[in-house]
NUDRENVO-317953 format. One record per residue (C-alpha): x negated, y negated, z; residue number from 1. Coordinates in pm, 1 decimal, decimal comma. Example, Ala and Ser with C-alpha at 12.3 -4.5 7.8 and 13.67 -1.06 7.14 Angstrom:
<atoms>
X;Y;Z;k
-1230,0;450,0;780,0;1
-1367,0;106,0;714,0;2
</atoms>
This chain:
<atoms>
X;Y;Z;k
1446,5;-1527,1;365,8;1
1130,5;-1669,1;221,9;2
775,8;-1752,2;323,7;3
645,9;-2075,2;465,3;4
277,5;-2027,0;392,0;5
177,7;-2329,5;592,0;6
198,0;-2141,4;922,6;7
-114,7;-1961,2;1030,8;8
-44,1;-1639,8;1212,7;9
-359,0;-1431,2;1218,6;10
-316,5;-1163,3;1480,0;11
-548,5;-1011,1;1728,7;12
-642,1;-657,2;1648,5;13
-834,0;-381,1;1817,7;14
-960,0;-34,0;1752,4;15
-955,6;240,6;2009,2;16
-1104,4;538,8;1842,4;17
-1084,0;825,3;1598,2;18
-926,9;927,4;1256,2;19
-759,1;907,8;1108,8;20
1634,0;111,4;-249,1;21
1837,3;114,3;-369,8;22
1829,0;15,0;-695,9;23
1483,5;-112,4;-761,5;24
1372,5;-268,5;-1079,5;25
1081,4;-490,1;-993,5;26
825,8;-331,9;-763,2;27
449,5;-352,0;-824,5;28
308,1;-130,1;-1088,3;29
217,6;232,6;-1050,5;30
359,2;326,9;-713,5;31
658,6;541,2;-802,9;32
489,4;852,8;-931,7;33
263,9;870,3;-630,0;34
553,3;857,7;-388,1;35
745,5;1102,7;-596,5;36
466,5;1353,2;-558,7;37
423,8;1278,4;-191,7;38
785,2;1357,7;-125,9;39
741,7;1658,7;-347,6;40
1070,4;1830,9;-408,4;41
1266,0;1569,6;-211,8;42
1233,6;1303,1;-475,5;43
1362,8;1382,1;-822,1;44
1468,6;1043,5;-946,6;45
1266,9;869,4;-1208,5;46
1452,6;556,2;-1294,8;47
1418,7;445,6;-1648,2;48
1523,9;99,7;-1536,5;49
1178,8;51,9;-1390,4;50
1047,3;14,3;-1739,3;51
1208,5;-327,3;-1747,6;52
971,6;-426,0;-1468,5;53
618,6;-328,6;-1536,7;54
457,7;10,0;-1553,8;55
356,1;122,1;-1210,9;56
71,2;297,5;-1060,4;57
125,6;634,5;-901,9;58
222,2;524,8;-558,5;59
496,2;317,6;-428,8;60
736,1;64,2;-532,5;61
991,3;184,9;-767,2;62
1242,0;163,2;-505,6;63
1372,5;501,7;-465,5;64
1299,0;709,0;-162,7;65
953,8;607,2;-51,1;66
766,0;849,5;164,5;67
644,2;688,4;470,7;68
780,1;634,9;801,3;69
763,7;844,8;1095,0;70
880,9;873,2;1443,0;71
627,6;1011,2;1680,9;72
668,9;1146,2;2021,2;73
438,9;1325,5;2252,8;74
71,4;1299,2;2290,9;75
-147,6;1094,5;2069,0;76
-472,5;1203,9;1942,8;77
-828,0;1125,4;1925,0;78
-832,2;789,3;1754,9;79
-613,4;491,1;1690,8;80
-642,8;176,6;1485,6;81
-382,1;-79,5;1590,5;82
-320,1;-414,4;1422,9;83
-69,4;-638,6;1595,7;84
125,3;-914,2;1421,5;85
64,6;-1269,7;1530,1;86
422,0;-1393,2;1513,1;87
690,8;-1140,6;1593,1;88
961,8;-1404,3;1564,4;89
875,8;-1488,6;1205,8;90
670,6;-1201,1;1066,3;91
669,6;-1315,6;705,0;92
592,4;-1660,3;584,7;93
910,4;-1755,9;401,6;94
1036,4;-2038,6;184,3;95
1399,9;-2093,6;90,2;96
1632,3;-1851,8;-83,2;97
1706,7;-1479,2;-74,2;98
1380,7;-1361,2;-227,2;99
1036,9;-1352,3;-67,6;100
813,9;-1628,3;-202,8;101
470,7;-1766,0;-126,2;102
216,9;-2022,1;-234,4;103
-8,8;-1874,8;-502,1;104
-367,3;-1871,1;-374,5;105
-652,6;-2015,8;-578,4;106
-882,2;-1770,8;-756,6;107
-1260,9;-1754,5;-747,0;108
-1365,8;-1536,1;-1038,7;109
-1726,0;-1509,5;-915,9;110
-1661,8;-1460,7;-545,5;111
-1528,2;-1103,9;-548,1;112
-1860,1;-911,0;-567,9;113
-2008,8;-1105,5;-276,3;114
-1691,8;-1070,6;-69,1;115
-1657,3;-699,4;-143,4;116
-2020,8;-647,1;-46,2;117
-1952,1;-800,1;295,9;118
-1628,3;-602,0;328,5;119
-1803,2;-275,0;239,4;120
-2075,3;-339,3;498,4;121
-1810,8;-399,9;764,9;122
-1623,2;-84,8;660,3;123
-1937,9;128,5;668,3;124
-1998,9;26,0;1028,4;125
-1655,0;130,5;1150,8;126
-1614,2;427,2;1384,3;127
-1564,4;758,0;1204,0;128
-1205,4;881,4;1242,9;129
-1206,8;1234,3;1381,6;130
-918,7;1458,7;1475,2;131
-880,7;1798,1;1633,7;132
-750,8;2107,9;1459,3;133
-373,9;2105,1;1427,8;134
-336,2;1729,2;1453,9;135
-163,2;1493,4;1211,1;136
-262,0;1159,4;1062,1;137
-8,2;898,2;1164,8;138
24,6;580,4;959,3;139
263,0;302,1;1056,0;140
320,1;12,0;821,3;141
554,9;-281,0;768,4;142
694,8;-326,5;420,7;143
937,1;-531,7;216,3;144
1008,9;-557,7;-153,2;145
1195,2;-778,1;-395,6;146
1412,4;-648,2;-676,4;147
1688,2;-739,2;-917,1;148
2032,6;-648,1;-788,3;149
2329,3;-630,8;-1022,6;150
2687,4;-647,1;-894,4;151
2983,9;-665,9;-1131,8;152
2755,2;-756,5;-1417,3;153
2589,8;-1041,8;-1225,5;154
2218,8;-1006,9;-1154,1;155
2030,8;-1180,9;-875,4;156
1691,5;-1154,6;-710,9;157
1698,3;-1019,4;-355,3;158
1444,8;-903,7;-99,7;159
1504,5;-606,7;125,8;160
1448,7;-665,4;498,7;161
1104,4;-616,9;640,5;162
1100,4;-270,6;796,1;163
868,4;-28,6;974,5;164
764,0;281,1;786,3;165
611,6;581,1;966,9;166
448,7;887,5;817,0;167
274,6;1195,7;955,7;168
59,9;1420,2;736,6;169
-145,7;1726,4;816,2;170
-509,1;1693,9;699,6;171
-449,8;1952,7;426,5;172
-143,2;1760,9;305,6;173
89,1;2061,4;325,1;174
297,3;1941,9;620,1;175
438,4;1602,9;701,7;176
729,3;1383,1;799,0;177
859,7;1043,1;693,2;178
1085,3;791,2;865,8;179
1179,0;474,8;679,9;180
1496,4;269,6;733,9;181
1697,7;244,4;415,9;182
1521,6;539,1;255,1;183
1564,5;816,4;511,5;184
1806,5;883,9;794,8;185
1712,8;792,4;1152,5;186
1547,3;1130,7;1199,8;187
1353,7;1109,6;874,4;188
1276,6;1378,3;617,3;189
1015,2;1648,3;576,9;190
727,2;1599,6;334,2;191
668,8;1972,8;324,3;192
775,1;2164,7;18,1;193
688,7;2294,3;-324,9;194
684,0;2115,2;-656,5;195
938,0;2151,1;-936,5;196
766,1;2471,7;-1051,0;197
779,8;2624,8;-705,2;198
406,0;2591,2;-654,5;199
224,6;2450,3;-354,2;200
120,5;2097,6;-462,2;201
-251,3;2042,5;-502,9;202
-386,3;1712,1;-371,7;203
-534,5;1469,1;-622,7;204
-611,7;1098,3;-649,8;205
-245,4;1007,6;-692,0;206
-137,0;1212,9;-390,0;207
-443,5;1284,1;-177,7;208
-472,0;1473,0;148,3;209
-720,7;1381,5;418,7;210
-923,9;1691,5;338,1;211
-920,9;1601,0;-31,4;212
-1062,2;1257,0;43,8;213
-1358,1;1424,7;213,3;214
-1445,2;1585,8;-121,2;215
-1468,6;1258,6;-314,6;216
-1810,7;1121,3;-411,0;217
-1937,5;830,2;-203,4;218
-2165,9;697,6;-474,6;219
-1970,3;396,5;-613,3;220
-2056,9;468,9;-977,2;221
-1963,2;836,2;-954,6;222
-1646,1;749,8;-762,9;223
-1533,4;489,2;-1016,5;224
-1612,0;725,4;-1302,3;225
-1390,8;992,1;-1143,8;226
-1109,0;740,6;-1093,4;227
-1124,0;630,1;-1457,4;228
-1127,4;989,7;-1580,2;229
-839,0;1111,1;-1366,2;230
-613,3;809,0;-1426,0;231
-672,9;781,6;-1800,3;232
-353,1;685,0;-1983,2;233
-171,1;573,0;-1668,6;234
-43,9;224,5;-1591,4;235
-95,2;-76,9;-1815,0;236
-467,4;-36,6;-1871,1;237
-759,0;159,1;-1731,9;238
-903,2;-125,7;-1523,8;239
-571,8;-222,3;-1365,6;240
-492,1;141,7;-1296,0;241
-831,3;196,9;-1132,4;242
-777,5;-105,8;-908,4;243
-428,1;12,0;-816,7;244
-547,4;365,5;-742,9;245
-812,9;238,5;-503,0;246
-553,0;19,5;-333,5;247
-325,7;319,5;-290,0;248
-602,9;515,7;-121,3;249
-671,2;226,0;116,0;250
-305,8;179,1;213,7;251
-164,9;530,4;218,4;252
-450,6;726,5;372,2;253
-738,1;689,9;616,4;254
-1067,9;739,5;432,0;255
-1390,0;777,3;625,6;256
-1600,7;461,4;667,5;257
-1850,8;588,6;409,9;258
-1579,7;655,0;149,3;259
-1403,0;327,8;228,3;260
-1725,8;136,1;169,4;261
-1774,1;323,4;-159,6;262
-1418,8;234,7;-269,3;263
-1489,6;-135,1;-212,8;264
-1818,2;-117,9;-400,3;265
-1646,0;68,0;-683,9;266
-1376,2;-200,0;-698,3;267
-1645,7;-466,7;-735,9;268
-1744,9;-300,6;-1062,9;269
-1395,7;-324,3;-1216,4;270
-1365,3;-609,2;-1470,6;271
-1118,1;-881,7;-1376,4;272
-1139,7;-840,6;-998,1;273
-1138,3;-1179,9;-825,3;274
-1133,0;-1339,4;-481,4;275
-821,4;-1529,2;-364,5;276
-870,8;-1800,3;-103,8;277
-561,6;-1717,9;101,9;278
-292,4;-1451,9;135,2;279
-45,0;-1340,8;403,3;280
45,8;-978,5;475,5;281
386,6;-838,9;571,2;282
313,0;-889,6;942,0;283
243,0;-1260,7;894,6;284
-136,0;-1225,7;925,2;285
-333,4;-1460,7;705,5;286
-661,2;-1373,5;543,2;287
-869,7;-1371,9;230,0;288
-789,5;-1140,7;-60,4;289
-949,9;-934,7;-333,0;290
-714,6;-919,4;-628,7;291
-656,2;-834,3;-991,3;292
-400,5;-969,4;-1236,0;293
-198,4;-726,0;-1443,8;294
-179,8;-923,5;-1765,4;295
108,0;-712,0;-1894,8;296
340,6;-810,2;-1609,6;297
188,6;-1135,2;-1483,6;298
175,6;-981,7;-1135,0;299
-133,3;-999,0;-915,3;300
-206,2;-724,8;-663,7;301
-390,9;-859,7;-359,6;302
-577,8;-664,1;-92,6;303
-572,4;-876,8;221,2;304
-857,6;-885,0;474,0;305
-916,5;-1066,5;799,3;306
-1143,2;-1356,9;703,4;307
-1372,9;-1306,5;1006,4;308
-1388,5;-931,7;1071,2;309
-1307,3;-820,6;713,5;310
-1061,2;-564,8;852,1;311
-822,6;-443,5;581,8;312
-477,8;-576,2;675,5;313
-258,8;-471,9;385,1;314
-159,5;-535,7;28,7;315
93,7;-739,7;-162,1;316
192,1;-802,7;-523,4;317
281,5;-1154,9;-633,8;318
423,8;-1279,8;-963,3;319
171,1;-1543,4;-1072,2;320
228,5;-1579,3;-1446,7;321
542,3;-1576,1;-1659,8;322
878,6;-1441,3;-1551,5;323
939,5;-1076,9;-1469,2;324
1241,6;-855,5;-1415,2;325
1572,1;-847,2;-1594,4;326
1656,4;-1186,8;-1733,6;327
1325,6;-1330,2;-1614,7;328
1452,9;-1364,7;-1258,4;329
1115,5;-1301,6;-1097,8;330
945,4;-1640,8;-1107,2;331
583,9;-1725,5;-1019,4;332
541,2;-1728,2;-642,5;333
776,9;-1434,0;-586,5;334
639,5;-1166,6;-353,4;335
734,3;-849,5;-535,5;336
601,1;-617,9;-268,3;337
422,9;-655,1;64,3;338
277,5;-383,4;283,9;339
90,0;-427,0;615,6;340
-99,5;-153,7;800,0;341
-17,0;-160,3;1171,8;342
-141,4;171,8;1314,7;343
-352,7;462,1;1193,9;344
-424,4;743,7;1437,0;345
-450,6;1116,3;1492,2;346
-155,8;1256,3;1686,1;347
-71,6;1603,8;1810,9;348
250,9;1662,8;1618,2;349
504,4;1503,2;1386,0;350
730,6;1245,2;1547,9;351
460,8;1176,7;1804,6;352
347,2;816,6;1833,8;353
19,8;684,9;1973,3;354
</atoms>
């Protein structure tokens, strides 16, 4: 199950209002700790095997239980952002073999600041997401990842099936629910709970709440300075960690237009950020990307945008240099992780879908 990047499947998308595995060894850097905190007391595993991959950023991919998926029922809320895939029959561009692969897009080292300026202007003009008291932020995504699987001493590279992930979070971050095939049961799991010390978790950059995001500075310089300070010592370098942290905020939350624009402008100030001429998200939508190469792992994290509207579609991590994973099984062109945003909305309760 692998990508055929020659097919163009950019989808139509519209906005209708308001606010807002498994034995993984080779997911993109920095995601595990974030998810661990998001699941709070539900997730206790910290697999040392991930060290064989590359250090991760505090968010997703270490392939343990990932917090995200939700089933909604009932009334929706004030606003909804819906992005529909262009090709439901073949959602991911695929080549041949069991692992997700893609054509590596060409890099323009000088194009990122200009592109991010246009993206930030588009983001700043978006409608402000607003919810009513007692509502939840619903985020629906499509995800897939590639990892090394070992059976009877034999290792091979495999990709998990593309799946829908649903999450509900209260604006203060204290209540929530997750439904994700392969990581939770059909009914999902609660995201409510205390940390290992029995304390109520406090939101921070690695595990933000919607209310916490409202407290962040919207001056790009001040925002980037805060990101550098709070992520010091994490990941495989301060610049890569800053880029990953911003990506996490874009994918796993719903910042206001003003903060989103500031995040893009802050990213433009990070050394090593480039423009990629083409990338495809997990829903098969093609676009242009802003990316950064993690020199330690040879993996490039790409933020994918619609090339006309500059809508943020999702994120993926691609092996572009060297061989990663156990035994060097992750070759250049391998899609290590892919994540597409499909719906963001305010809803009236957990397990309620817009």
